N, C-alpha and C positions, 0 to 999 in steps of 0.2 A: 546588477549582479544578483543571481538567484540564491536565496538562502537554502542551505542543505536541509533536507528533512530525512530523519532516520527513524524508522518505525519498527517496533517489535510486533510480530504476529505470534501471539502465544498459542494459537490453535486450541485444541482441547486439552489444556494443561493448567494446573494450579486451581485449588479450591479457593473460596473467598479468603479464608484465613491465611492460606499460603501466599495469596496475592499481596496481602498487607506486608507480610514478612519480606517478600521479594522486592516490592517497591521501596520499602524502607532501606533495604540493602543497596539498591541501585541508585537511589536519590543522589547521594554525594558523588557517585561514579559517573553520572550522566549530566551533571550540572555544567552547562555551557551556554553561552549566548551566540555561538557560531552556527548552531543548527537547531531546528525544531525537533523535539523529541516526542514521539507518540508511542504509547503502549496500547495495542489493540488486544483486548482481553475477552474471555468467554462472557456471554451475556449475564450469567448468574453473578459475575464478579464486577460488573460495571460500576454499580453504586459504591461498592467497597473500594474499588480502585480510585475512583474520583475523590473520595474522602481521604484516602491514603496519600494521594498525590498533591493535596492542597499545600500551597506555600512553596512548591517546587516548580521547575520548568517543564515538568512532564504533563503532556496532554493525553487524554484518554479517548480511544476509539473503539468502535464495535467491529466485530468480524463479519457481520452480515446484517441485512435489513430487508424488510419486505417493501414492495412498491405500492401497496395499498395503505390507506390511512387507518383502516380498521376492518373488522369483519370476521367471517368464519374461516380463519386460517390458523388452525390449532398449531401451537408451537412456534409461530412466527412473531417477529417484533416490528412494530410500526415505527416510522420515523419520529413521530411526536413523542413516543415513549423514550426515545434516545435523547432528544433535545430537552425533555422535561428534567432529566437528571444531569444534564450538562455535557453530554457526549459531543465531541467536536469533529470527529473523523469516522469514516466507515469504510472498511475494505469491501470492494464490490468485484465479483467475477473471479475470485481466486480459482486456480485450476482445480483445487480439491472440491470446491463447490460445483464446478462444472462437471467434474468426473463422477462424484458420488451423489450429487443432489440435482442432477439434470438441469443445471443452469445453462442458459444459452446466451448468445450475443443479444438477442431481443430482450430477454429479462434483465440482462445487465444494463441495457440502455434505459429501461423503465426505472430501474433502481437509481441510476445516475441522475435522471431527471427529478426523481422524488427527493433525492438527497439535496440537490441544489434548491429545490422548492422550500426545503426546511432549514436551509443554512448550514447543512452538514457538508464538510469537505470529503468528496469521494476519493478513495485511493483505488484507481481503476486498474485491475490486473490484466495482463496479456502475456502470452508466451506460447512457444511451439513445443511439440513433442520431439523426441529423438528421431523418429521416422521423418517428420516434416523437415527437420534440419538436414538429415542425410539426403533427402530428395531435392534439396535446394529451394524449398518454397517458404522458408522462414519469413522473409520480408513481406511477401504477398499475403501470407496468413496473418501476420501481425497487423498489417495495414487494414485488412478486412475487419479485424476485431476493433481497431481504433475507430474506423469510419462508422461502424454501427453503434459503438458505445457513445459516440458524440452526436448522434443524430438528434436534431432539434435543440442541441445545447448552444446557447449564445456564446459569442466571443468573450464577453465579460465573465461569464460563468467558467468557460474553459480555462481562462487565465489563472483561476484559483484552484483548478483541479490538480490532482497528483496522479501520475501514471506509474505503475510498477511493472517493469519488464522482468518476468520470471520464466526463464526457459524451464519447461516442465521436467526435463531430464536432469536438472540441477537442484531440484527442490528436495531437501532431506536426503540426498544421496552422497553428499560430501564432494560431488563434482561441481566445479565452478566454471562457468564460461570464461574463456580467456578475456583479458582486458580488451583486446581488439574486437572480439565477438560481441561483448557487451556494449562497447562504444558504437560499433557499427549499427546495431539494432536500435539503440537509444537515439542515435542521430536520424535513423530512418523514421522513427516515431515522431521526432520533432519536425522533420521535413513533411510528414503526412499532416500534422497539425497546421503547418504553414499553408499547405494546399487547401485544407478545409476552411481555414480562416485567413490568416495573414502572418507575416513574419513577426510582428509585434506579439501576437498571441503565442506563437511558437517559442519565442524567446522568454516569455513569462512563465509558461507552464513548467512544472517540476517533474522530472522523470527519474524514478528510482531504478536501481538494479536489485533483484532479489534472487536467491538460489544458493544456499550454503555459503553465505557471506561470513567471513571470520575476521578476527582482529588482524590476522596476517595479510588478508587480501583487501581489506577496506581502503587503505590509503591509495593503492594503485587504481582501484576501481573508482573511488569517489573524486579523484582529481582529474578524471577524464572530462573533456569539455561539455559533453551532453549527459553526464550522469550526476544527478543532484542528490545523491544519498542512497539509502537502501531500505528495502523491506526485508527484515531479518527474522528468520524462523527460530530454530533451536538455540542459536547463540544469544537470543534476546532473553533467555531464561537463566542466564549465567552472569557472573560478575564481569566476564569478558565483554559483555555488551557495552560496558563503559569504555573499553578500549576502541570499540568500533565507533561509538559516538565521537570520541576524541581521537580520531584517526590520524590527525596531523602529527 
């Protein structure tokens, strides 16, 4: 039985001091043994967040990471910088990174491999645009993203990965894919992993749904057979995140 994983993607929100306030507010609301709870916060707040989360069930993740160990990459963060302060997860390939910062399937793969090399669990994002969905190429597009992201990743590594399916048209728009749409794509992702590796690997990997998840939609989404939790945006910055984590 796969343990649910519910992660908050804070994006470019909250100063370090505001981070402490929010984590202290959310600690009692997200306390559960039924799901892994991850807060992915801006880089400037990572150390603060790790300190604030001590003694709780909250784990801290980064929102991005470079695929090189060090070098002349002004503004970037190396994987060992994350592990040195205790970061456990990193979001890789979010659609906003792809759209605004020119990330590609190839750079996503490089980052995934580097995350595994350093013992960081990657939350690998995939998702289609509204045009792609309307043209009926959603599954083909998602399969391409997954196949490239997992290039040269071993089966043992893949079993520990997290995949986040986020239809781009549902991110921050208030629109949510129907339960049937979300389950269909998450199952297709699991089938793709089974093709790349085997059924055991596909059964082990955890697949999240993301895209305007709310307390009202969480239960129906997270109880689908191939949806193992969520990558939550705006709602993760509010007390309602507790209701999403405790969706049952």
